[in-house]
N, C-alpha and C positions, 0 to 999 in steps of 0.2 A: 262587759263594760271594761274599758281600759283605764289605767291610772293617769293617762296623758290628758291634760287639759286642752279642750278644743277652743272654747270661747271664755274669755274673762270679762265680766261686767263689773264696772267700778263706778259707784256713786252716780248711777244713771238717773237723770231727772228729765221729766217732760211736763211743761206747763203750757196750757192753751189760753191765749188771751180771750177775755170775754168782751163782747161788743158793748161799747158805751151807749148808755141811754140819754146821758146829758153831756153837754159840750165840755165842761171843765171838771167833770168828776174824775178821780184817779182811776187808772187802769186796773182792772181786776183780772185774776188768772184762775183757771181750773188747774189745780195741782194734782195731775193724774198720777204721776210717778215721782217719788221723792227720795233720791239718794240710795237707790237699790244696788246692792253688790252681791255677786255669786259667781260660781264657775260651772261650766258644763263640760263633761268629759266625753271623750270619743266613744261612740257606741252606747251612750247613756240616754235614758228618757228621764228628764226632770219634769215632774208634775207641778203645776201651779194652780192652786185653788183659792177660792174666796167668793164673797158675794158679788152680785152685779154692781158695777161702779167702783170696784176696788182697784182697778187699773191694770188688770191682767192682760187684756188685749192690747192696750196702749204700750205696755212694756214689751210685749212680743214684737209689735210692729216697729217700735223705736229701735229695738236691738238690730233689726236688719235694714234699718234706715228707710222704711216706708214713711215714717214720720221723722222730721229733723229733731234731734235731741236738744233740750235746753242746756244741759250740762252733763258731764260724765264721760266715760270711755267704754268702748266695746272693742276688746283686743281679739283679733282673729288673724292667725298666721303672723303674729308679731306686729301687726299694724292696728292702729286705732281707726276703725272704718268710719267713725263719725267725722273724721277730719278729711276724708277722701272726697274728691269731686265726683260728679256723676260719671265722667269719663273714666276716672280711676276705679270707680265702683263696678262698672259694667262687667269686667271679667269675674268679679266676685258674686254677681247677681245669680249666676247659675249654680253657685255653691250654697247660697243662702236662700231657701225657698219657704213658702207659706201655704198651708191648706186652710181655707177660710171656713167659717162656721156654717154659712147658709149655702147649700148646694143649688138653691133656686136662683139666687141673685148674683152669685160669684161667676157664673158662666154666661158668656155673651150669647143671647138667644138667636143672633143672626149668623152665628158661625156653627158649622157642623163639628163633630168630634175630631175629625181629621185636622181641621184648621185650628181648633182650640189647643190641641196637643202639639201640632207640627209647627205653628208659627214661631214659637220660642226656639225650637231646634234650628230653624233657618236663621233667626236673628243671631244666635250664638255660634252659628256655623258647625253645629253638631251633625247635621245631615245636609245632603244636597237635594235639590228639587228632583222629583221624579221617583223612580223605584226605591232609591236609597231611603228617602224620607218616608215613603209608604211602608217599607219593611220595618223601619224603626218605630213608627207609630203603631203598627200591628203588634210588634213585640211588647211594647210597654202596656198596651191595652190588655193583652193576654196575661201579662204578669200581674196586672191589677184586677183580674177576674172579669174582664169585659170581652165580648166576642168581637173579633175583627170585622165580622160581617156587618156590624152596626156603625162602622166608622164614619159613614156619610149621613147618619141621622143627626137630628138637632136636639138640644137639651130638653125641650118640652116633651120629647118622645120617650124619655127615660123616667124611671122611678127615682125617689129621693136617694136611696142607697146607691143606685147606679150612677147618679149624678155626682155623688161624693167620690165614687171610684174614679170618675173622670177628673175631678179636682185633684185627687191623689196622683193619677197618671200624669197630669199636667205638671205637677210639682216635681215628680221623679224623672220626667223626660230629660232634664238637664244634668242628671247625675249629681245631685247635691250631696253635701256632707252634713248639713244642718237644716232641719225643717221646723218651723214654728207651726204647731197644730192648734189653731185657734178654735176651740170647742168644736172639733170636726164631727162629733156624733150627737150633739145636743138637739139637732133638728130631726133626728131619725128615730124610728120605732126601736124598742128595746131589742127585738130579735135581729134587726138590721145592725144595731150598734155593735153587737158582739161580732158579727161578720167583719165589719170595718176595723174594729180593734185588732182582731186576729190577723187580718190582712196587713195592718201597719206593723205589727210585731214580726210577722214573717218577712216583710220587706226590710225591716231594720236588721234582722239576722243575715239576710242575703246580701245587703249592700253596705252594712256597717254604718248605718245612719245614726245621727244624734237628733233627739227630739226635745223641744220645749212643748210639753203637752198642757194646754190651758183648758180648765174645766171648772164648773161649779159642783160637779158630781164626784164626791169623794170615793165612791165605790168604783167608778170608772177609772179614776186616777190610780187607785190602789192596784188595779188589775194590770196596768200597762207601765207604771213608773218604777224606777229603782229608788229615787229620792223624791221628796215632796216639799215644796215651799208653800207656806200659807201667807196670803197677801191680804192686807187690810188698809184701806184708805191710802193707797199709794206706797206702802212700805211692806217689806217682808218681815212678819213678826215671828216666824218660826220656820226652821228648815232642818230636816233629818231624813234618814233612810225611812222607807215606808214602814218597816217593821217597828222602828223606834217610835215613829210618830203615832202609830195606832196603839201601841202598847203603853207608851209613856208620854202623852202630850203634856207640855209644860206651860203653854200660853193659854190663858182663859178663853181666848177666841177659838183656838184649835179645839179645846175641850168642848166648847159649845157647838161647833160644827160637827164633831164626831157624835155628840149626844143627839143631834137632830137627824142622823141617818135613819131611814125607815128600817124597822126590824122585821125579819121574815116571819116571826112568830106573832100571830094576831093578838095574843094575850099580852104581849109586850108593847108598850107605847114608847114612841120616841119623845125625848125630853126637849121640845122646842121652846119651852119657857125659859131656857138658859140664856137665850139671846133676847134682850129687851130693846125696844125702840128701833128706829131706823138708822141706817148708816149716815153719819153727818155729811154736810156739804163739802165738796172738794175745793170750793171757793173760800170758805171761811173755816179753815181747819181748827179743831180744838187745840188749845195749848197743852203742852206736856205729851203724855201718851195718847195717841189718837183713839185708843179703845176705851179710855177712862169714862166716857159718857155712857157706856153700856155695860161696863165691867162690874160684877157684883163684889169684887175684891178691891176696888179702887180706894186709895188713900190720898192724903194731901200731896205726897211726892209725885204721884201719878198725874195730878192736875197741874203740876208746875214744871216737871223735868221729863224730857224725852228719854226713855230707856235706851241704853246701848245694847247692841247685839253681843251676847255672851255665849261662849262655847261651854255648855254644861257637861257634855260628854263628847267623845271624839265624833266629829261630824254632825253634832246636834247643837244648833245655835237657836237662841230665843231672845227676843227683845221685850223683857218684862222685869220690873224692879223686884218682883217677888217670885220669880221662877224657882221652882224646887221647894217653895214654902207653902204653896196653896194646893 
């Protein structure tokens, strides 16, 4: 991992309007991402964890402008890409790619593998029609562990793990520098998960890629990431190196997630009682700290004031009024 920053995210916000049910009622919004800031370094994997509905996927897609942002900045190569038009974004699209969660629905069932991988190469003029395109598709397939013999097969003829390899090959075909990995192994069997994770790590070493790796599985994130951010209700509540986060979690939510990880020893039970209740609605966010409705340590200040992100140690930030005291 380099010390050079690749992408800077500053106060990124994404709200979705809720459809009105009455004519004159005020417009409501789903506040999916709320003022998130962080950096991603060259060659780094930044893991992003949290419960379903915490805004992880929305953050990743807004970063590469698949969703228009409500506010904030994403600085890449000195430019705020959120201000660029689609025409200005097109040259950057090949550098900012995404691997989707579901290998079953993210591939067009009417296209064979050659077309799925090759169409973007033609669009961005990376290859010319004919033998040049065929050779480059074969090359990327073999790099991703797929047999070139299968390039004219259709997605339904592959297993889940093979389909995800096709999704990875499609993303890497354009020689990107940054890839959003949106829960790329969550729909796969455990044995296949390890194969895909090892493939992604090998590809990162080979091509110098940077990843934003989104997952709800802390064990998977620990395996592949250098740093981890913990997201809750649209905000990042803690971020640290994976070693610091696992050894010394400071936010109650992070502690609860770590306590809920299944233990390999059958005589040890995971403490899932630490997290109580359901994640609140993104439409009607609680006042103050978003976690106070479920936090066993919540006090009056937590219900009134949003905690600021504080750097407790070098590279270890946390948004909690009582971090280091609980």
